[in-house]
NUTORFI-900280 format. One record per residue (C-alpha): residue in three letters; x, y, z; residue number from 1. Coordinates in steps of 0.5 Angstrom, whole numbers. Layout:
BEGIN
  residu      u      v      w  num
     ALA      X      Y      Z  NUM
...
! end
This chain:
BEGIN
  residu      u      v      w  num
     MET      0      0      0    1
     SER      6      5      2    2
     GLU      9      4     -5    3
     LEU      2      5     -9    4
     VAL      1     12     -5    5
     GLN      8     14     -6    6
     SER      7     13    -14    7
     LEU      1     17    -13    8
     ASP      4     22    -10    9
     GLY     10     23    -15   10
     LEU      4     23    -20   11
     ILE      1     29    -17   12
     TRP      7     33    -15   13
     SER     10     32    -22   14
     ALA     13     38    -26   15
     PRO      7     41    -28   16
     LEU      4     43    -21   17
     ILE     11     45    -19   18
     TYR     11     50    -24   19
     LEU      4     52    -24   20
     CYS      5     54    -16   21
     LEU     11     58    -18   22
     GLY      8     61    -24   23
     ALA      1     63    -20   24
     GLY      5     66    -15   25
     LEU     10     70    -20   26
     TYR      3     72    -24   27
     PHE     -1     75    -18   28
     SER      5     78    -15   29
     ILE      6     82    -22   30
     ARG     -2     83    -22   31
     THR     -2     86    -15   32
     ARG      4     90    -16   33
     PHE      8     86    -11   34
     MET      3     88     -5   35
     GLN      7     83     -1   36
     VAL     12     88     -1   37
     ARG      8     95     -2   38
     GLY      3     93      4   39
     PHE      8     90      9   40
     LYS      6     96     14   41
     GLU     -1     95     13   42
     MET     -1     87     14   43
     LEU      2     89     21   44
     ARG     -3     94     23   45
     LEU     -9     90     21   46
     THR     -6     83     24   47
     THR     -8     86     31   48
     SER    -14     90     29   49
     GLY    -21     88     28   50
     LYS    -27     85     33   51
     THR    -31     79     34   52
     SER    -38     79     33   53
     ALA    -44     74     33   54
     ALA    -42     72     26   55
     GLY    -35     72     26   56
     VAL    -28     72     29   57
     SER    -23     78     30   58
     SER    -18     79     25   59
     PHE    -12     76     30   60
     GLN    -17     70     31   61
     ALA    -17     68     24   62
     LEU    -10     69     23   63
     ALA     -9     64     29   64
     MET    -14     59     26   65
     SER    -10     59     19   66
     LEU     -3     59     23   67
     SER     -6     53     27   68
     GLY     -7     50     20   69
     ARG      0     52     17   70
     ILE      4     51     23   71
     GLY      5     44     24   72
     VAL     10     38     23   73
     GLY     11     41     16   74
     ASN     15     47     19   75
     ILE     19     42     23   76
     ALA     19     35     20   77
     GLY     17     37     13   78
     ILE     23     42     13   79
     ALA     28     36     15   80
     THR     25     32      9   81
     ALA     26     38      4   82
     ILE     33     38      6   83
     ALA     34     31      6   84
     ALA     31     30     -1   85
     GLY     33     36     -4   86
     GLY     39     39     -1   87
     PRO     40     45      3   88
     GLY     38     49     -3   89
     ALA     31     47     -2   90
     ILE     31     52      3   91
     PHE     32     58     -2   92
     TRP     26     55     -6   93
     MET     22     55      0   94
     TRP     23     62      1   95
     ALA     22     64     -6   96
     MET     15     60     -6   97
     ALA     13     64      1   98
     PHE     15     71     -2   99
     LEU     11     69     -8  100
     GLY      6     65     -5  101
     ALA      4     71      0  102
     SER      1     74     -6  103
     THR     -3     68     -8  104
     SER     -5     68     -1  105
     TYR     -8     75     -2  106
     ILE    -12     73     -8  107
     GLU    -15     66     -5  108
     CYS    -17     69      2  109
     THR    -20     76     -1  110
     LEU    -24     71     -5  111
     ALA    -26     68      1  112
     GLN    -28     74      4  113
     ILE    -32     77     -2  114
     TYR    -36     70     -3  115
     LYS    -37     68      5  116
     GLN    -44     67      8  117
     LYS    -47     65     14  118
     ASP    -49     58     16  119
     ASP    -56     56     20  120
     HIS    -52     58     26  121
     GLY    -51     65     24  122
     GLN    -43     64     23  123
     TYR    -39     66     17  124
     ARG    -37     60     13  125
     GLY    -33     60      6  126
     GLY    -27     58      2  127
     PRO    -25     55     -5  128
     ALA    -32     51     -5  129
     TYR    -36     57     -4  130
     TYR    -32     62     -8  131
     ILE    -32     57    -14  132
     GLU    -39     56    -14  133
     LYS    -41     64    -13  134
     GLY    -35     67    -18  135
     MET    -35     61    -23  136
     GLY    -42     58    -23  137
     GLN    -39     51    -23  138
     ARG    -43     47    -18  139
     TRP    -39     41    -20  140
     TYR    -32     44    -20  141
     ALA    -34     47    -13  142
     ILE    -36     40    -10  143
     ALA    -30     37    -13  144
     PHE    -26     41     -9  145
     ALA    -30     40     -3  146
     ILE    -29     33     -3  147
     SER    -22     33     -4  148
     THR    -22     37      2  149
     ILE    -26     33      6  150
     VAL    -21     27      4  151
     GLY    -15     31      5  152
     THR    -16     35     11  153
     GLY    -21     29     14  154
     LEU    -17     23     13  155
     LEU    -10     24      9  156
     LEU     -7     30     12  157
     PRO     -8     28     20  158
     THR     -4     22     19  159
     VAL      2     26     18  160
     GLN      1     30     24  161
     SER     -1     24     29  162
     TYR      5     20     26  163
     GLU     10     26     28  164
     ILE      7     27     35  165
     ALA      8     19     36  166
     SER     15     19     33  167
     SER     18     25     37  168
     VAL     14     23     44  169
     GLY     17     16     43  170
     ASN     24     19     41  171
     ALA     24     23     47  172
     TRP     20     19     53  173
     GLY     20     12     50  174
     VAL     12     12     50  175
     PRO      9      7     45  176
     SER      6     10     39  177
     TRP     -1      7     40  178
     ILE     -1     10     47  179
     SER      1     17     44  180
     GLY     -4     16     38  181
     LEU    -10     14     43  182
     LEU     -9     21     47  183
     VAL     -9     25     41  184
     VAL    -15     22     39  185
     ILE    -18     24     46  186
     GLY    -16     31     46  187
     LEU    -18     32     39  188
     GLY    -25     29     41  189
     VAL    -26     34     47  190
     ILE    -24     40     42  191
     ILE    -28     39     36  192
     VAL    -35     38     40  193
     GLY    -34     46     41  194
     GLY    -35     48     34  195
     VAL    -31     54     31  196
     ARG    -31     59     37  197
     ARG    -27     54     41  198
     ILE    -22     52     36  199
     ALA    -21     60     35  200
     THR    -20     61     42  201
     PHE    -16     55     43  202
     ALA    -11     57     37  203
     GLU    -11     65     39  204
     ILE     -8     62     46  205
     VAL     -4     56     44  206
     VAL     -1     59     37  207
     PRO      3     65     39  208
     PHE      6     62     45  209
     MET      9     56     42  210
     ALA     11     60     36  211
     MET     15     64     40  212
     GLY     18     59     45  213
     TYR     21     55     38  214
     MET     24     62     35  215
     ILE     28     63     42  216
     MET     30     56     42  217
     ALA     33     57     35  218
     ALA     36     64     36  219
     ILE     40     60     42  220
     VAL     42     54     38  221
     MET     44     59     32  222
     ALA     48     64     37  223
     LEU     52     58     40  224
     ASN     53     56     33  225
     ALA     55     63     30  226
     GLU     61     61     26  227
     GLN     57     56     22  228
     VAL     52     61     20  229
     PRO     56     65     14  230
     VAL     58     58     12  231
     MET     50     55     12  232
     PHE     48     61      8  233
     ALA     53     60      3  234
     LEU     51     52      3  235
     ILE     44     54      2  236
     MET     45     59     -4  237
     ASP     51     55     -8  238
     ASN     46     49     -8  239
     ALA     40     52    -10  240
     PHE     43     55    -17  241
     ASN     50     51    -18  242
     PRO     50     45    -22  243
     ASN     57     43    -20  244
     ALA     56     44    -13  245
     ALA     56     38     -8  246
     PHE     49     36     -9  247
     GLY     48     39    -16  248
     ALA     46     32    -18  249
     ILE     39     34    -15  250
     LEU     39     41    -17  251
     GLY     32     40    -20  252
     LEU     30     36    -13  253
     ALA     32     42    -10  254
     VAL     27     46    -13  255
     GLN     21     41    -13  256
     TRP     22     40     -6  257
     GLY     23     47     -4  258
     VAL     16     48     -7  259
     LYS     13     42     -5  260
     ARG     15     43      2  261
     GLY     14     50      2  262
     ILE      7     49      0  263
     TYR      6     44      5  264
     ALA      8     48     11  265
     ASN      5     55      9  266
     GLU     -1     53      5  267
     ALA     -1     58      0  268
     GLY     -5     56     -6  269
     GLN     -7     50     -3  270
     GLY    -14     53     -1  271
     THR    -14     51      7  272
     GLY    -12     58      9  273
     PRO    -19     61      6  274
     HIS    -23     57     11  275
     ALA    -21     61     17  276
     ALA    -20     68     13  277
     ALA    -28     67     11  278
     ALA    -29     67     19  279
     ALA    -27     74     20  280
     GLU    -31     80     22  281
     VAL    -28     85     18  282
     SER    -31     92     14  283
     HIS    -27     90      7  284
     PRO    -25     83      4  285
     ALA    -18     86      3  286
     LYS    -16     87     10  287
     GLN    -17     79     11  288
     GLY    -13     78      5  289
     TYR     -7     83      8  290
     VAL     -7     79     14  291
     GLN     -7     72     11  292
     ALA     -1     74      6  293
     PHE      3     76     13  294
     SER      1     69     15  295
     ILE      6     66     10  296
     TYR     11     71     12  297
     PHE     11     69     19  298
     ASP     10     61     18  299
     THR     16     61     13  300
     ALA     21     66     14  301
     ILE     20     65     22  302
     VAL     18     58     24  303
     CYS     20     54     18  304
     THR     27     58     17  305
     SER     28     57     25  306
     THR     28     50     23  307
     ALA     33     50     17  308
     PHE     38     54     21  309
     MET     38     49     27  310
     ILE     39     43     23  311
     LEU     44     46     17  312
     SER     48     51     23  313
     THR     49     44     27  314
     GLY     50     40     21  315
     LYS     45     35     23  316
     TYR     42     32     17  317
     ASN     43     27     11  318
     VAL     42     28      4  319
     ILE     39     22      0  320
     HIS     37     22     -7  321
     PRO     30     20     -7  322
     GLU     30     16    -13  323
     THR     37     13    -14  324
     GLY     37     12     -6  325
     ALA     44     14     -6  326
     VAL     47     17      0  327
     LEU     50     24     -2  328
     ALA     51     27      5  329
     GLU     51     23     12  330
     ASN     52     27     18  331
     LEU     48     23     23  332
     PRO     49     16     26  333
     ARG     46     10     22  334
     VAL     40      7     25  335
     THR     37     -1     26  336
     ASN     31     -2     21  337
     ALA     26     -7     23  338
     ALA     30    -12     19  339
     GLY     36    -11     24  340
     GLU     40     -7     18  341
     LEU     44     -1     19  342
     ILE     40      5     15  343
     PRO     41     12     14  344
     ALA     37     16     20  345
     PRO     31     17     16  346
     ALA     29     25     15  347
     GLY     24     28     20  348
     SER     23     31     27  349
     GLY     29     27     29  350
     TYR     34     32     25  351
     THR     31     38     29  352
     GLN     32     34     36  353
     ALA     39     32     34  354
     ALA     40     39     32  355
     ILE     38     42     39  356
     GLU     41     36     43  357
     SER     48     38     40  358
     VAL     47     44     44  359
     PHE     43     42     50  360
     SER     45     35     51  361
     GLY     38     31     54  362
     PHE     34     37     53  363
     GLY     33     37     45  364
     ALA     29     31     44  365
     SER     24     33     50  366
     PHE     23     40     47  367
     VAL     22     38     40  368
     ALA     17     33     42  369
     LEU     13     39     46  370
     ALA     14     43     40  371
     ILE     11     38     35  372
     LEU      5     36     40  373
     PHE      3     43     40  374
     PHE      4     45     33  375
     ALA      1     38     30  376
     PHE     -5     38     35  377
     THR     -7     45     33  378
     THR     -6     43     26  379
     ILE    -11     37     27  380
     VAL    -16     41     30  381
     ALA    -16     46     24  382
     TYR    -16     41     19  383
     TYR    -23     38     22  384
     TYR    -26     45     22  385
     MET    -24     45     14  386
     ALA    -27     39     13  387
     GLU    -33     40     17  388
     THR    -34     47     13  389
     ASN    -34     43      6  390
     LEU    -39     38      9  391
     GLU    -43     44     10  392
     TYR    -42     47      4  393
     ILE    -44     40      0  394
     ALA    -50     40      4  395
     ARG    -52     47      3  396
     ASN    -51     48     11  397
     LYS    -56     43     13  398
     ALA    -51     37     14  399
     PRO    -55     32     18  400
     ALA    -52     31     25  401
     TRP    -50     24     23  402
     SER    -46     26     18  403
     VAL    -42     31     22  404
     LYS    -41     25     27  405
     VAL    -38     21     22  406
     LEU    -33     26     20  407
     LYS    -31     27     27  408
     ALA    -31     19     28  409
     LEU    -27     19     21  410
     ILE    -22     24     23  411
     MET    -20     21     30  412
     ALA    -19     14     26  413
     SER    -15     17     22  414
     VAL    -11     20     27  415
     GLY    -10     14     31  416
     PHE     -8     10     24  417
     GLY     -3     15     23  418
     ALA      0     15     30  419
     VAL      2      7     28  420
     TRP      4      7     20  421
     SER     10      8     17  422
     SER     14     15     16  423
     GLU     14     14      8  424
     GLY      7     12      8  425
     VAL      4     18     12  426
     TRP      8     23      8  427
     ALA      6     21      2  428
     LEU     -1     21      4  429
     GLY     -1     28      6  430
     SER      3     30      0  431
     VAL     -3     27     -4  432
     GLY     -8     31      0  433
     VAL     -4     37     -1  434
     GLY     -3     36     -8  435
     LEU    -11     35    -10  436
     MET    -13     41     -7  437
     ALA     -7     45    -10  438
     TRP     -9     43    -17  439
     ILE    -16     45    -16  440
     ASN    -15     51    -12  441
     VAL    -10     54    -16  442
     ILE    -13     53    -23  443
     ALA    -20     57    -20  444
     ILE    -16     63    -17  445
     ILE    -13     64    -23  446
     ILE    -20     64    -27  447
     LEU    -23     68    -21  448
     GLN    -17     73    -19  449
     LYS    -21     79    -22  450
     PRO    -26     80    -16  451
     ALA    -20     80    -11  452
     LEU    -16     85    -16  453
     LEU    -22     90    -16  454
     ALA    -22     89     -8  455
     LEU    -15     91     -7  456
     LYS    -16     97    -12  457
     ASP    -22     99     -8  458
     TYR    -18     98     -1  459
     GLU    -12    102     -3  460
     ALA    -16    108     -6  461
     GLN    -20    109      0  462
     LYS    -14    108      4  463
     LYS    -11    114      0  464
     ALA    -17    118      1  465
     GLY    -16    118      9  466
     LEU    -22    113     10  467
     ASP    -23    106     14  468
     PRO    -25    102      8  469
     THR    -31     99      7  470
     PHE    -34     95      2  471
     ASP    -40     96     -3  472
     PRO    -40     90     -8  473
     ASP    -44     94    -13  474
     LYS    -40    100    -13  475
     VAL    -34     96    -15  476
     GLY    -38     91    -20  477
     ILE    -38     84    -16  478
     ARG    -44     80    -16  479
     ASN    -46     75    -12  480
     ALA    -43     78     -6  481
     GLU    -50     78     -2  482
     ILE    -47     78      5  483
     TRP    -44     85      4  484
     LYS    -50     88      2  485
     GLU    -53     86      9  486
     ILE    -46     88     13  487
     GLY    -47     95      9  488
     LYS    -54     95     12  489
     GLY    -51     93     19  490
     SER    -56     87     19  491
     GLY    -55     80     21  492
     PRO    -60     76     17  493
     ALA    -57     70     13  494
     PRO    -55     72      6  495
     ALA    -58     68      0  496
     ALA    -55     61     -1  497
     VAL    -50     59     -6  498
     GLY    -52     58    -12  499
     SER    -54     64    -16  500
     ARG    -52     66    -22  501
     PRO    -44     68    -23  502
     GLY    -41     74    -26  503
     VAL    -36     80    -25  504
     GLU    -38     86    -28  505
     THR    -33     90    -32  506
     PRO    -32     97    -28  507
! end
């Protein structure tokens, strides 16, 4: 089964998807006139602004919710797998994907705000399925995304998170994988019964705390290895571009794995971030677009880079060609596999644990285990919210109670299964989940970009006039954004259901 999943992963994450994601990020950067650079100050200002309402969460809570999905094992174990398969040069391409992906995130998250709606409980719901139907008028395409997201976030992606929790906890404290998996399943069950508000509150408290502690540790490790920092930067840049460098044989793989793990970690273009973005209470859709663009920087430039720097500055990594199996660099001691053979230490959270252990002996394994526990658990919680949102979409916000219970049971079963399966199997499953969503969503936002660009133009014009921007969809020529007419009136009735005729008028 593991070989079949890995073959499917290779098919989905072929060169066309890699270049589609990079190309879309570059295209949106040009179309938005590099808003991720021009608007950086505005991103910071908006991140802590806004307020909650009966229908939506604050901008910061929406940011925390999206970060709880973005900051997971991809930021620790995923970076290790990128280095192991693509060499140190993969980190440069991860940075490039984050820079370009910030504009992609703006587009998809602004679209989620424009086309959001209220569910039967009076709370905002939205995401790619909603904007695909309202903006394109293609219900079948929207359902295809919704199904891929339910499968991806409800079944495939949680396995990676639970596996890395069990693996890191086992390395640190010798806890059997099945016990770790059972405890995570119980904790998940307690959280998801509380709905989006409990998820938002939980993320708002946990995400900043866990990210800050992780960054402090990375800074300490780098400071104690300061003489290696210039060498590390030179290694990254050399291996990103030089085909004659030590890892030149995998130059193409550096691009592939940098983009692949970059998207896995920061989720730009994947279509998961817009779900949290749609839940925010803001006066203009572009506000949440700015905030979510900033989340890409925070995730990659701070958390992912912290992991990369710890691993590379301490030299605690291996590089193994993913296709030929050739060992290009082996800096960690070999381990014994199930057959009793000595093999290179597999990529994952163990690289980061070894990096910190080299500086703080006896402490690194436990610290990373705790970080993985917090990062991965909040990500699983966010995955459930995304899966439930798409289930509600398919059912027109009237999902039977039994279907929601089945979804909860499936995601908890997925968590339990992932904790005891193989590293190669769970990472391939996760990559398949990400790839399926990315293919559908990136194509959709390329087609649907116009409303997001109109919103940006309108927002910037109002800011230039000294106003706190508000949104009138009719004024800027955007149709099917019924919720904003209700917001403009200051009333709260739920808007018309998804399904009215699509269209964007030419201004």
